[in-house]
N, CA, C and O atoms as a GROMACS GRO file, in nm:
protein
  596
    1MET      N    1  13.922  -9.311   7.575
    1MET     CA    2  13.824  -9.313   7.469
    1MET      C    3  13.864  -9.419   7.367
    1MET      O    4  13.980  -9.424   7.326
    2THR      N    5  13.771  -9.501   7.326
    2THR     CA    6  13.800  -9.604   7.227
    2THR      C    7  13.784  -9.550   7.087
    2THR      O    8  13.702  -9.462   7.062
    3GLN      N    9  13.863  -9.603   6.998
    3GLN     CA   10  13.856  -9.563   6.858
    3GLN      C   11  13.735  -9.629   6.793
    3GLN      O   12  13.697  -9.739   6.832
    4PRO      N   13  13.674  -9.564   6.692
    4PRO     CA   14  13.561  -9.626   6.622
    4PRO      C   15  13.605  -9.758   6.559
    4PRO      O   16  13.719  -9.773   6.517
    5SER      N   17  13.511  -9.853   6.553
    5SER     CA   18  13.544  -9.984   6.500
    5SER      C   19  13.522  -9.993   6.349
    5SER      O   20  13.515 -10.103   6.294
    6PHE      N   21  13.510  -9.881   6.283
    6PHE     CA   22  13.490  -9.883   6.138
    6PHE      C   23  13.595  -9.795   6.073
    6PHE      O   24  13.657  -9.710   6.137
    7ASP      N   25  13.615  -9.817   5.943
    7ASP     CA   26  13.709  -9.737   5.867
    7ASP      C   27  13.634  -9.617   5.811
    7ASP      O   28  13.560  -9.628   5.713
    8PHE      N   29  13.653  -9.502   5.875
    8PHE     CA   30  13.578  -9.384   5.837
    8PHE      C   31  13.601  -9.347   5.691
    8PHE      O   32  13.508  -9.313   5.619
    9ASP      N   33  13.728  -9.354   5.647
    9ASP     CA   34  13.760  -9.314   5.510
    9ASP      C   35  13.686  -9.400   5.408
    9ASP      O   36  13.644  -9.350   5.304
   10ALA      N   37  13.671  -9.530   5.437
   10ALA     CA   38  13.604  -9.619   5.343
   10ALA      C   39  13.454  -9.592   5.340
   10ALA      O   40  13.389  -9.612   5.237
   11MET      N   41  13.398  -9.546   5.451
   11MET     CA   42  13.254  -9.523   5.461
   11MET      C   43  13.212  -9.383   5.419
   11MET      O   44  13.094  -9.357   5.398
   12TRP      N   45  13.308  -9.292   5.405
   12TRP     CA   46  13.275  -9.151   5.386
   12TRP      C   47  13.192  -9.128   5.261
   12TRP      O   48  13.220  -9.182   5.154
   13GLN      N   49  13.091  -9.047   5.276
   13GLN     CA   50  13.010  -9.000   5.164
   13GLN      C   51  12.991  -8.850   5.184
   13GLN      O   52  12.978  -8.803   5.297
   14PRO      N   53  12.991  -8.773   5.074
   14PRO     CA   54  12.972  -8.629   5.091
   14PRO      C   55  12.832  -8.600   5.145
   14PRO      O   56  12.737  -8.674   5.119
   15THR      N   57  12.821  -8.490   5.220
   15THR     CA   58  12.691  -8.447   5.268
   15THR      C   59  12.609  -8.401   5.148
   15THR      O   60  12.666  -8.375   5.042
   16PRO      N   61  12.476  -8.390   5.161
   16PRO     CA   62  12.396  -8.339   5.048
   16PRO      C   63  12.443  -8.202   5.000
   16PRO      O   64  12.443  -8.175   4.880
   17PHE      N   65  12.483  -8.117   5.093
   17PHE     CA   66  12.533  -7.985   5.055
   17PHE      C   67  12.661  -7.998   4.973
   17PHE      O   68  12.676  -7.933   4.870
   18GLU      N   69  12.753  -8.082   5.020
   18GLU     CA   70  12.879  -8.101   4.947
   18GLU      C   71  12.853  -8.164   4.810
   18GLU      O   72  12.916  -8.126   4.712
   19GLU      N   73  12.761  -8.258   4.804
   19GLU     CA   74  12.727  -8.321   4.676
   19GLU      C   75  12.671  -8.217   4.579
   19GLU      O   76  12.702  -8.220   4.460
   20SER      N   77  12.588  -8.125   4.629
   20SER     CA   78  12.532  -8.022   4.540
   20SER      C   79  12.642  -7.930   4.488
   20SER      O   80  12.638  -7.887   4.373
   21ILE      N   81  12.741  -7.899   4.573
   21ILE     CA   82  12.854  -7.817   4.528
   21ILE      C   83  12.932  -7.891   4.420
   21ILE      O   84  12.968  -7.834   4.317
   22LEU      N   85  12.958  -8.019   4.444
   22LEU     CA   86  13.034  -8.098   4.347
   22LEU      C   87  12.964  -8.102   4.212
   22LEU      O   88  13.027  -8.081   4.108
   23LYS      N   89  12.833  -8.128   4.212
   23LYS     CA   90  12.759  -8.139   4.088
   23LYS      C   91  12.746  -8.005   4.015
   23LYS      O   92  12.753  -7.999   3.893
   24LYS      N   93  12.728  -7.899   4.092
   24LYS     CA   94  12.702  -7.768   4.033
   24LYS      C   95  12.828  -7.703   3.978
   24LYS      O   96  12.823  -7.635   3.876
   25HIS      N   97  12.941  -7.722   4.045
   25HIS     CA   98  13.059  -7.643   4.013
   25HIS      C   99  13.177  -7.721   3.957
   25HIS      O  100  13.273  -7.659   3.909
   26PHE      N  101  13.174  -7.854   3.962
   26PHE     CA  102  13.293  -7.928   3.922
   26PHE      C  103  13.257  -8.043   3.828
   26PHE      O  104  13.149  -8.102   3.837
   27THR      N  105  13.351  -8.074   3.739
   27THR     CA  106  13.334  -8.188   3.650
   27THR      C  107  13.465  -8.266   3.645
   27THR      O  108  13.571  -8.214   3.678
   28GLY      N  109  13.456  -8.392   3.604
   28GLY     CA  110  13.572  -8.476   3.579
   28GLY      C  111  13.672  -8.482   3.693
   28GLY      O  112  13.637  -8.510   3.807
   29GLN      N  113  13.800  -8.454   3.657
   29GLN     CA  114  13.908  -8.463   3.755
   29GLN      C  115  13.893  -8.361   3.867
   29GLN      O  116  13.926  -8.388   3.982
   30ASP      N  117  13.842  -8.243   3.832
   30ASP     CA  118  13.822  -8.142   3.936
   30ASP      C  119  13.725  -8.193   4.042
   30ASP      O  120  13.746  -8.172   4.162
   31ARG      N  121  13.618  -8.258   3.999
   31ARG     CA  122  13.520  -8.311   4.093
   31ARG      C  123  13.584  -8.416   4.183
   31ARG      O  124  13.560  -8.418   4.304
   32ALA      N  125  13.666  -8.503   4.125
   32ALA     CA  126  13.733  -8.607   4.204
   32ALA      C  127  13.830  -8.544   4.305
   32ALA      O  128  13.839  -8.588   4.419
   33ARG      N  129  13.902  -8.439   4.261
   33ARG     CA  130  13.997  -8.372   4.350
   33ARG      C  131  13.924  -8.302   4.466
   33ARG      O  132  13.969  -8.311   4.580
   34VAL      N  133  13.816  -8.236   4.437
   34VAL     CA  134  13.740  -8.166   4.542
   34VAL      C  135  13.674  -8.269   4.635
   34VAL      O  136  13.668  -8.248   4.756
   35ARG      N  137  13.624  -8.378   4.579
   35ARG     CA  138  13.566  -8.485   4.661
   35ARG      C  139  13.670  -8.538   4.760
   35ARG      O  140  13.638  -8.561   4.877
   36LEU      N  141  13.794  -8.556   4.714
   36LEU     CA  142  13.902  -8.600   4.802
   36LEU      C  143  13.930  -8.496   4.910
   36LEU      O  144  13.956  -8.531   5.026
   37MET      N  145  13.925  -8.368   4.874
   37MET     CA  146  13.946  -8.263   4.974
   37MET      C  147  13.838  -8.268   5.082
   37MET      O  148  13.868  -8.254   5.200
   38PHE      N  149  13.713  -8.288   5.042
   38PHE     CA  150  13.604  -8.302   5.140
   38PHE      C  151  13.629  -8.422   5.232
   38PHE      O  152  13.611  -8.413   5.353
   39GLN      N  153  13.672  -8.532   5.172
   39GLN     CA  154  13.697  -8.652   5.252
   39GLN      C  155  13.810  -8.627   5.352
   39GLN      O  156  13.800  -8.666   5.468
   40GLN      N  157  13.918  -8.562   5.307
   40GLN     CA  158  14.030  -8.533   5.397
   40GLN      C  159  13.987  -8.438   5.509
   40GLN      O  160  14.030  -8.452   5.623
   41PHE      N  161  13.903  -8.341   5.474
   41PHE     CA  162  13.853  -8.248   5.575
   41PHE      C  163  13.776  -8.322   5.685
   41PHE      O  164  13.799  -8.298   5.804
   42HIS      N  165  13.686  -8.412   5.646
   42HIS     CA  166  13.606  -8.485   5.744
   42HIS      C  167  13.694  -8.579   5.828
   42HIS      O  168  13.670  -8.596   5.947
   43THR      N  169  13.794  -8.639   5.765
   43THR     CA  170  13.884  -8.727   5.838
   43THR      C  171  13.961  -8.648   5.943
   43THR      O  172  13.972  -8.691   6.058
   44ARG      N  173  14.013  -8.532   5.905
   44ARG     CA  174  14.087  -8.448   6.000
   44ARG      C  175  13.994  -8.397   6.110
   44ARG      O  176  14.033  -8.390   6.226
   45LYS      N  177  13.874  -8.362   6.073
   45LYS     CA  178  13.778  -8.312   6.172
   45LYS      C  179  13.753  -8.418   6.279
   45LYS      O  180  13.748  -8.386   6.398
   46ASN      N  181  13.738  -8.544   6.239
   46ASN     CA  182  13.718  -8.652   6.336
   46ASN      C  183  13.842  -8.674   6.422
   46ASN      O  184  13.831  -8.702   6.541
   47GLN      N  185  13.959  -8.663   6.361
   47GLN     CA  186  14.082  -8.679   6.439
   47GLN      C  187  14.094  -8.567   6.542
   47GLN      O  188  14.131  -8.593   6.657
   48PHE      N  189  14.064  -8.444   6.501
   48PHE     CA  190  14.071  -8.332   6.595
   48PHE      C  191  13.967  -8.346   6.705
   48PHE      O  192  13.994  -8.311   6.820
   49ALA      N  193  13.850  -8.396   6.671
   49ALA     CA  194  13.746  -8.417   6.772
   49ALA      C  195  13.792  -8.517   6.876
   49ALA      O  196  13.770  -8.497   6.996
   50ALA      N  197  13.856  -8.624   6.833
   50ALA     CA  198  13.908  -8.724   6.927
   50ALA      C  199  14.016  -8.664   7.016
   50ALA      O  200  14.021  -8.691   7.136
   51GLN      N  201  14.103  -8.581   6.957
   51GLN     CA  202  14.207  -8.514   7.035
   51GLN      C  203  14.146  -8.417   7.135
   51GLN      O  204  14.194  -8.404   7.247
   52ALA      N  205  14.039  -8.348   7.095
   52ALA     CA  206  13.973  -8.252   7.183
   52ALA      C  207  13.910  -8.323   7.303
   52ALA      O  208  13.918  -8.274   7.416
   53VAL      N  209  13.847  -8.437   7.280
   53VAL     CA  210  13.787  -8.513   7.390
   53VAL      C  211  13.896  -8.561   7.485
   53VAL      O  212  13.880  -8.554   7.607
   54LYS      N  213  14.006  -8.608   7.430
   54LYS     CA  214  14.117  -8.655   7.514
   54LYS      C  215  14.172  -8.539   7.597
   54LYS      O  216  14.198  -8.555   7.717
   55ALA      N  217  14.191  -8.423   7.537
   55ALA     CA  218  14.242  -8.306   7.610
   55ALA      C  219  14.144  -8.262   7.718
   55ALA      O  220  14.186  -8.222   7.827
   56LYS      N  221  14.014  -8.268   7.689
   56LYS     CA  222  13.914  -8.232   7.789
   56LYS      C  223  13.921  -8.327   7.908
   56LYS      O  224  13.922  -8.284   8.023
   57ASP      N  225  13.926  -8.456   7.880
   57ASP     CA  226  13.933  -8.556   7.987
   57ASP      C  227  14.059  -8.537   8.072
   57ASP      O  228  14.053  -8.546   8.195
   58GLU      N  229  14.172  -8.511   8.007
   58GLU     CA  230  14.297  -8.489   8.081
   58GLU      C  231  14.289  -8.362   8.166
   58GLU      O  232  14.334  -8.361   8.280
   59GLY      N  233  14.231  -8.256   8.110
   59GLY     CA  234  14.217  -8.131   8.184
   59GLY      C  235  14.125  -8.145   8.303
   59GLY      O  236  14.153  -8.092   8.411
   60MET      N  237  14.015  -8.218   8.284
   60MET     CA  238  13.923  -8.239   8.397
   60MET      C  239  13.989  -8.322   8.506
   60MET      O  240  13.971  -8.293   8.625
   61ALA      N  241  14.065  -8.422   8.468
   61ALA     CA  242  14.135  -8.505   8.567
   61ALA      C  243  14.238  -8.422   8.643
   61ALA      O  244  14.251  -8.437   8.765
   62LEU      N  245  14.312  -8.337   8.573
   62LEU     CA  246  14.411  -8.252   8.638
   62LEU      C  247  14.345  -8.156   8.736
   62LEU      O  248  14.391  -8.140   8.849
   63ALA      N  249  14.236  -8.091   8.693
   63ALA     CA  250  14.165  -7.998   8.781
   63ALA      C  251  14.108  -8.070   8.902
   63ALA      O  252  14.114  -8.019   9.014
   64ALA      N  253  14.052  -8.189   8.880
   64ALA     CA  254  13.995  -8.266   8.989
   64ALA      C  255  14.104  -8.310   9.088
   64ALA      O  256  14.082  -8.307   9.209
   65ASN      N  257  14.219  -8.350   9.037
   65ASN     CA  258  14.329  -8.391   9.125
   65ASN      C  259  14.382  -8.274   9.207
   65ASN      O  260  14.416  -8.290   9.324
   66ASN      N  261  14.389  -8.156   9.145
   66ASN     CA  262  14.440  -8.038   9.216
   66ASN      C  263  14.345  -7.990   9.325
   66ASN      O  264  14.388  -7.926   9.420
   67ARG      N  265  14.218  -8.021   9.312
   67ARG     CA  266  14.117  -7.979   9.410
   67ARG      C  267  14.042  -8.099   9.468
   67ARG      O  268  13.924  -8.089   9.498
   68ALA      N  269  14.110  -8.211   9.484
   68ALA     CA  270  14.046  -8.336   9.524
   68ALA      C  271  13.969  -8.324   9.655
   68ALA      O  272  13.855  -8.370   9.665
   69GLU      N  273  14.030  -8.263   9.756
   69GLU     CA  274  13.965  -8.253   9.887
   69GLU      C  275  13.839  -8.166   9.879
   69GLU      O  276  13.734  -8.202   9.931
   70LEU      N  277  13.851  -8.050   9.813
   70LEU     CA  278  13.737  -7.961   9.798
   70LEU      C  279  13.628  -8.027   9.711
   70LEU      O  280  13.509  -8.009   9.737
   71LEU      N  281  13.669  -8.101   9.610
   71LEU     CA  282  13.574  -8.169   9.524
   71LEU      C  283  13.497  -8.276   9.601
   71LEU      O  284  13.377  -8.294   9.578
   72ASP      N  285  13.563  -8.346   9.691
   72ASP     CA  286  13.494  -8.444   9.776
   72ASP      C  287  13.388  -8.375   9.864
   72ASP      O  288  13.278  -8.426   9.881
   73ILE      N  289  13.424  -8.260   9.919
   73ILE     CA  290  13.328  -8.183  10.000
   73ILE      C  291  13.210  -8.140   9.914
   73ILE      O  292  13.094  -8.151   9.956
   74ALA      N  293  13.238  -8.091   9.795
   74ALA     CA  294  13.133  -8.044   9.704
   74ALA      C  295  13.040  -8.159   9.664
   74ALA      O  296  12.919  -8.141   9.655
   75ARG      N  297  13.097  -8.276   9.639
   75ARG     CA  298  13.014  -8.392   9.604
   75ARG      C  299  12.926  -8.433   9.720
   75ARG      O  300  12.810  -8.472   9.700
   76ALA      N  301  12.978  -8.425   9.842
   76ALA     CA  302  12.896  -8.456   9.959
   76ALA      C  303  12.782  -8.355   9.973
   76ALA      O  304  12.670  -8.393  10.008
   77ILE      N  305  12.810  -8.230   9.946
   77ILE     CA  306  12.705  -8.127   9.950
   77ILE      C  307  12.600  -8.155   9.843
   77ILE      O  308  12.481  -8.143   9.870
   78ALA      N  309  12.643  -8.191   9.724
   78ALA     CA  310  12.549  -8.221   9.615
   78ALA      C  311  12.458  -8.337   9.654
   78ALA      O  312  12.337  -8.332   9.633
   79ARG      N  313  12.518  -8.443   9.710
   79ARG     CA  314  12.436  -8.558   9.754
   79ARG      C  315  12.337  -8.516   9.863
   79ARG      O  316  12.221  -8.557   9.862
   80HIS      N  317  12.384  -8.435   9.958
   80HIS     CA  318  12.297  -8.388  10.066
   80HIS      C  319  12.180  -8.306  10.010
   80HIS      O  320  12.065  -8.328  10.048
   81LEU      N  321  12.210  -8.213   9.921
   81LEU     CA  322  12.103  -8.131   9.861
   81LEU      C  323  12.002  -8.218   9.787
   81LEU      O  324  11.881  -8.196   9.798
   82ALA      N  325  12.052  -8.314   9.712
   82ALA     CA  326  11.963  -8.399   9.631
   82ALA      C  327  11.875  -8.489   9.717
   82ALA      O  328  11.760  -8.514   9.683
   83THR      N  329  11.929  -8.537   9.829
   83THR     CA  330  11.854  -8.634   9.908
   83THR      C  331  11.771  -8.573  10.020
   83THR      O  332  11.676  -8.636  10.068
   84THR      N  333  11.804  -8.452  10.063
   84THR     CA  334  11.730  -8.395  10.176
   84THR      C  335  11.661  -8.264  10.146
   84THR      O  336  11.561  -8.231  10.210
   85VAL      N  337  11.711  -8.188  10.052
   85VAL     CA  338  11.657  -8.054  10.028
   85VAL      C  339  11.563  -8.050   9.908
   85VAL      O  340  11.454  -7.992   9.916
   86HIS      N  341  11.604  -8.111   9.799
   86HIS     CA  342  11.527  -8.105   9.675
   86HIS      C  343  11.441  -8.231   9.661
   86HIS      O  344  11.493  -8.342   9.655
   87ALA      N  345  11.311  -8.213   9.656
   87ALA     CA  346  11.219  -8.328   9.650
   87ALA      C  347  11.239  -8.410   9.522
   87ALA      O  348  11.220  -8.531   9.522
   88ASP      N  349  11.277  -8.345   9.413
   88ASP     CA  350  11.295  -8.417   9.286
   88ASP      C  351  11.434  -8.479   9.272
   88ASP      O  352  11.466  -8.538   9.169
   89ARG      N  353  11.517  -8.465   9.376
   89ARG     CA  354  11.654  -8.519   9.381
   89ARG      C  355  11.743  -8.459   9.273
   89ARG      O  356  11.840  -8.522   9.231
   90CYS      N  357  11.712  -8.339   9.227
   90CYS     CA  358  11.788  -8.274   9.121
   90CYS      C  359  11.870  -8.157   9.176
   90CYS      O  360  11.824  -8.083   9.264
   91VAL      N  361  11.990  -8.143   9.124
   91VAL     CA  362  12.086  -8.042   9.169
   91VAL      C  363  12.163  -7.993   9.047
   91VAL      O  364  12.174  -8.064   8.947
   92ASP      N  365  12.215  -7.872   9.056
   92ASP     CA  366  12.308  -7.826   8.953
   92ASP      C  367  12.432  -7.769   9.021
   92ASP      O  368  12.435  -7.752   9.142
   93ALA      N  369  12.533  -7.741   8.944
   93ALA     CA  370  12.661  -7.696   8.997
   93ALA      C  371  12.648  -7.564   9.072
   93ALA      O  372  12.722  -7.539   9.168
   94GLU      N  373  12.556  -7.480   9.031
   94GLU     CA  374  12.539  -7.352   9.098
   94GLU      C  375  12.482  -7.369   9.239
   94GLU      O  376  12.518  -7.294   9.330
   95ASP      N  377  12.393  -7.467   9.258
   95ASP     CA  378  12.342  -7.496   9.393
   95ASP      C  379  12.458  -7.531   9.485
   95ASP      O  380  12.466  -7.482   9.598
   96VAL      N  381  12.546  -7.616   9.437
   96VAL     CA  382  12.660  -7.661   9.517
   96VAL      C  383  12.756  -7.545   9.542
   96VAL      O  384  12.805  -7.530   9.654
   97ALA      N  385  12.783  -7.464   9.441
   97ALA     CA  386  12.873  -7.349   9.456
   97ALA      C  387  12.820  -7.251   9.560
   97ALA      O  388  12.897  -7.194   9.637
   98TYR      N  389  12.689  -7.233   9.563
   98TYR     CA  390  12.629  -7.142   9.661
   98TYR      C  391  12.653  -7.193   9.803
   98TYR      O  392  12.694  -7.116   9.890
   99VAL      N  393  12.630  -7.321   9.827
   99VAL     CA  394  12.650  -7.377   9.961
   99VAL      C  395  12.798  -7.371   9.999
   99VAL      O  396  12.831  -7.339  10.113
  100LEU      N  397  12.886  -7.402   9.905
  100LEU     CA  398  13.029  -7.393   9.933
  100LEU      C  399  13.067  -7.252   9.978
  100LEU      O  400  13.138  -7.234  10.077
  101SER      N  401  13.019  -7.152   9.903
  101SER     CA  402  13.054  -7.014   9.937
  101SER      C  403  12.994  -6.973  10.072
  101SER      O  404  13.058  -6.899  10.148
  102GLN      N  405  12.873  -7.021  10.104
  102GLN     CA  406  12.811  -6.990  10.233
  102GLN      C  407  12.888  -7.051  10.349
  102GLN      O  408  12.887  -6.997  10.460
  103ARG      N  409  12.955  -7.162  10.325
  103ARG     CA  410  13.034  -7.228  10.429
  103ARG      C  411  13.179  -7.181  10.431
  103ARG      O  412  13.260  -7.233  10.508
  104GLY      N  413  13.212  -7.083  10.347
  104GLY     CA  414  13.346  -7.024  10.349
  104GLY      C  415  13.451  -7.096  10.265
  104GLY      O  416  13.570  -7.066  10.277
  105TYR      N  417  13.409  -7.189  10.181
  105TYR     CA  418  13.504  -7.260  10.094
  105TYR      C  419  13.530  -7.179   9.969
  105TYR      O  420  13.445  -7.100   9.926
  106PRO      N  421  13.648  -7.198   9.909
  106PRO     CA  422  13.676  -7.129   9.782
  106PRO      C  423  13.597  -7.194   9.668
  106PRO      O  424  13.536  -7.300   9.684
  107SER      N  425  13.600  -7.130   9.554
  107SER     CA  426  13.534  -7.182   9.434
  107SER      C  427  13.604  -7.308   9.385
  107SER      O  428  13.725  -7.323   9.400
  108LEU      N  429  13.528  -7.397   9.327
  108LEU     CA  430  13.586  -7.518   9.268
  108LEU      C  431  13.668  -7.486   9.144
  108LEU      O  432  13.760  -7.561   9.110
  109GLY      N  433  13.638  -7.379   9.077
  109GLY     CA  434  13.709  -7.345   8.954
  109GLY      C  435  13.681  -7.450   8.848
  109GLY      O  436  13.567  -7.495   8.832
  110ASN      N  437  13.784  -7.489   8.775
  110ASN     CA  438  13.768  -7.588   8.668
  110ASN      C  439  13.730  -7.726   8.718
  110ASN      O  440  13.678  -7.807   8.642
  111ALA      N  441  13.754  -7.753   8.846
  111ALA     CA  442  13.718  -7.884   8.902
  111ALA      C  443  13.567  -7.902   8.908
  111ALA      O  444  13.519  -8.014   8.924
  112ALA      N  445  13.491  -7.794   8.896
  112ALA     CA  446  13.344  -7.804   8.896
  112ALA      C  447  13.295  -7.892   8.782
  112ALA      O  448  13.188  -7.952   8.791
  113GLY      N  449  13.371  -7.900   8.675
  113GLY     CA  450  13.335  -7.985   8.563
  113GLY      C  451  13.336  -8.133   8.597
  113GLY      O  452  13.277  -8.214   8.525
  114SER      N  453  13.401  -8.170   8.706
  114SER     CA  454  13.408  -8.310   8.749
  114SER      C  455  13.310  -8.342   8.861
  114SER      O  456  13.309  -8.454   8.912
  115LEU      N  457  13.231  -8.247   8.899
  115LEU     CA  458  13.140  -8.263   9.013
  115LEU      C  459  13.043  -8.380   8.996
  115LEU      O  460  13.022  -8.456   9.090
  116PHE      N  461  12.985  -8.394   8.879
  116PHE     CA  462  12.883  -8.496   8.855
  116PHE      C  463  12.935  -8.608   8.762
  116PHE      O  464  12.857  -8.668   8.689
  117ARG      N  465  13.064  -8.635   8.765
  117ARG     CA  466  13.126  -8.735   8.677
  117ARG      C  467  13.082  -8.878   8.706
  117ARG      O  468  13.079  -8.961   8.616
  118ASN      N  469  13.049  -8.907   8.829
  118ASN     CA  470  13.016  -9.044   8.868
  118ASN      C  471  12.877  -9.081   8.815
  118ASN      O  472  12.776  -9.042   8.873
  119ARG      N  473  12.872  -9.156   8.705
  119ARG     CA  474  12.745  -9.190   8.641
  119ARG      C  475  12.666  -9.296   8.719
  119ARG      O  476  12.551  -9.324   8.686
  120LYS      N  477  12.728  -9.353   8.823
  120LYS     CA  478  12.654  -9.445   8.909
  120LYS      C  479  12.572  -9.368   9.012
  120LYS      O  480  12.480  -9.422   9.073
  121GLU      N  481  12.608  -9.241   9.032
  121GLU     CA  482  12.535  -9.157   9.127
  121GLU      C  483  12.449  -9.051   9.060
  121GLU      O  484  12.343  -9.015   9.112
  122TRP      N  485  12.493  -9.002   8.946
  122TRP     CA  486  12.427  -8.887   8.883
  122TRP      C  487  12.386  -8.918   8.740
  122TRP      O  488  12.456  -8.987   8.667
  123ARG      N  489  12.269  -8.864   8.703
  123ARG     CA  490  12.219  -8.879   8.566
  123ARG      C  491  12.174  -8.741   8.518
  123ARG      O  492  12.101  -8.670   8.587
  124PHE      N  493  12.221  -8.703   8.399
  124PHE     CA  494  12.177  -8.576   8.340
  124PHE      C  495  12.029  -8.587   8.307
  124PHE      O  496  11.987  -8.684   8.243
  125THR      N  497  11.951  -8.490   8.349
  125THR     CA  498  11.806  -8.495   8.331
  125THR      C  499  11.761  -8.457   8.191
  125THR      O  500  11.646  -8.481   8.154
  126GLY      N  501  11.850  -8.397   8.114
  126GLY     CA  502  11.811  -8.344   7.984
  126GLY      C  503  11.758  -8.202   7.996
  126GLY      O  504  11.720  -8.140   7.896
  127ARG      N  505  11.757  -8.150   8.118
  127ARG     CA  506  11.710  -8.013   8.142
  127ARG      C  507  11.828  -7.921   8.168
  127ARG      O  508  11.932  -7.962   8.219
  128TRP      N  509  11.808  -7.796   8.132
  128TRP     CA  510  11.908  -7.693   8.151
  128TRP      C  511  11.841  -7.573   8.218
  128TRP      O  512  11.718  -7.559   8.214
  129ARG      N  513  11.921  -7.488   8.278
  129ARG     CA  514  11.871  -7.360   8.324
  129ARG      C  515  11.983  -7.258   8.309
  129ARG      O  516  12.100  -7.294   8.300
  130ASN      N  517  11.946  -7.133   8.307
  130ASN     CA  518  12.046  -7.028   8.297
  130ASN      C  519  12.104  -7.000   8.435
  130ASN      O  520  12.032  -6.999   8.535
  131SER      N  521  12.233  -6.978   8.438
  131SER     CA  522  12.299  -6.944   8.562
  131SER      C  523  12.248  -6.808   8.610
  131SER      O  524  12.216  -6.720   8.530
  132THR      N  525  12.242  -6.792   8.741
  132THR     CA  526  12.199  -6.664   8.797
  132THR      C  527  12.317  -6.582   8.848
  132THR      O  528  12.299  -6.468   8.890
  133ARG      N  529  12.436  -6.639   8.845
  133ARG     CA  530  12.554  -6.563   8.888
  133ARG      C  531  12.592  -6.464   8.779
  133ARG      O  532  12.599  -6.501   8.662
  134VAL      N  533  12.615  -6.342   8.817
  134VAL     CA  534  12.647  -6.237   8.721
  134VAL      C  535  12.774  -6.272   8.643
  134VAL      O  536  12.782  -6.249   8.523
  135THR      N  537  12.873  -6.327   8.712
  135THR     CA  538  13.000  -6.360   8.646
  135THR      C  539  12.986  -6.472   8.544
  135THR      O  540  13.074  -6.490   8.460
  136SER      N  541  12.876  -6.547   8.549
  136SER     CA  542  12.854  -6.656   8.454
  136SER      C  543  12.779  -6.611   8.329
  136SER      O  544  12.762  -6.688   8.235
  137HIS      N  545  12.734  -6.486   8.329
  137HIS     CA  546  12.669  -6.427   8.211
  137HIS      C  547  12.552  -6.511   8.161
  137HIS      O  548  12.532  -6.525   8.040
  138ALA      N  549  12.474  -6.566   8.252
  138ALA     CA  550  12.351  -6.643   8.221
  138ALA      C  551  12.376  -6.763   8.131
  138ALA      O  552  12.287  -6.804   8.056
  139ARG      N  553  12.496  -6.820   8.138
  139ARG     CA  554  12.522  -6.939   8.056
  139ARG      C  555  12.432  -7.054   8.104
  139ARG      O  556  12.386  -7.055   8.218
  140THR      N  557  12.410  -7.148   8.016
  140THR     CA  558  12.323  -7.260   8.053
  140THR      C  559  12.403  -7.363   8.133
  140THR      O  560  12.519  -7.392   8.101
  141ILE      N  561  12.340  -7.417   8.236
  141ILE     CA  562  12.403  -7.520   8.317
  141ILE      C  563  12.310  -7.641   8.324
  141ILE      O  564  12.188  -7.627   8.322
  142ARG      N  565  12.370  -7.757   8.332
  142ARG     CA  566  12.294  -7.882   8.335
  142ARG      C  567  12.232  -7.905   8.471
  142ARG      O  568  12.285  -7.863   8.574
  143ILE      N  569  12.119  -7.972   8.469
  143ILE     CA  570  12.053  -8.015   8.593
  143ILE      C  571  12.070  -8.166   8.603
  143ILE      O  572  12.039  -8.239   8.509
  144TRP      N  573  12.121  -8.212   8.719
  144TRP     CA  574  12.153  -8.352   8.742
  144TRP      C  575  12.060  -8.412   8.845
  144TRP      O  576  12.021  -8.346   8.941
  145GLU      N  577  12.025  -8.539   8.824
  145GLU     CA  578  11.941  -8.613   8.919
  145GLU      C  579  12.029  -8.714   8.992
  145GLU      O  580  12.108  -8.785   8.931
  146PHE      N  581  12.014  -8.718   9.124
  146PHE     CA  582  12.087  -8.816   9.205
  146PHE      C  583  12.017  -8.950   9.195
  146PHE      O  584  11.900  -8.962   9.232
  147ILE      N  585  12.088  -9.052   9.146
  147ILE     CA  586  12.030  -9.185   9.132
  147ILE      C  587  12.100  -9.286   9.222
  147ILE      O  588  12.070  -9.405   9.219
  148GLY      N  589  12.194  -9.236   9.303
  148GLY     CA  590  12.267  -9.324   9.393
  148GLY      C  591  12.184  -9.358   9.515
  148GLY      O  592  12.068  -9.320   9.527
  149ALA      N  593  12.246  -9.431   9.604
  149ALA     CA  594  12.176  -9.474   9.727
  149ALA      C  595  12.186  -9.369   9.835
  149ALA      O  596  12.132  -9.387   9.944
   0.00000   0.00000   0.00000
């Protein structure tokens, strides 16, 4: 992940909500001190967000490496479903998990997050649906369109 090309601290401005708090409750030095606290909070929040993205990427890579062979099979199934079964060329992770289980393969586990990583083959459609697996508690899952050859 690349770092932003701007100096966040120099650009920082309080949100309208924070500005209303500053004006309503603080004056003089207190206002300056609280403004600095808001700025430090936003700076730390951005640093933590960057660390979280890095940790997610590392975790996905580790899970994908640990299940590389199964992930290759799952990706082949996803491509097959998109190109031969689904007329709209759209697939989701649950479709692939169902076929894997029907063929006797184990679950992808955390490696499922890397299933549609290849942006040259897959594009997020902007659509979601609720999972139908009981263990997934109806969480929303992304629907992906196959754009590869």
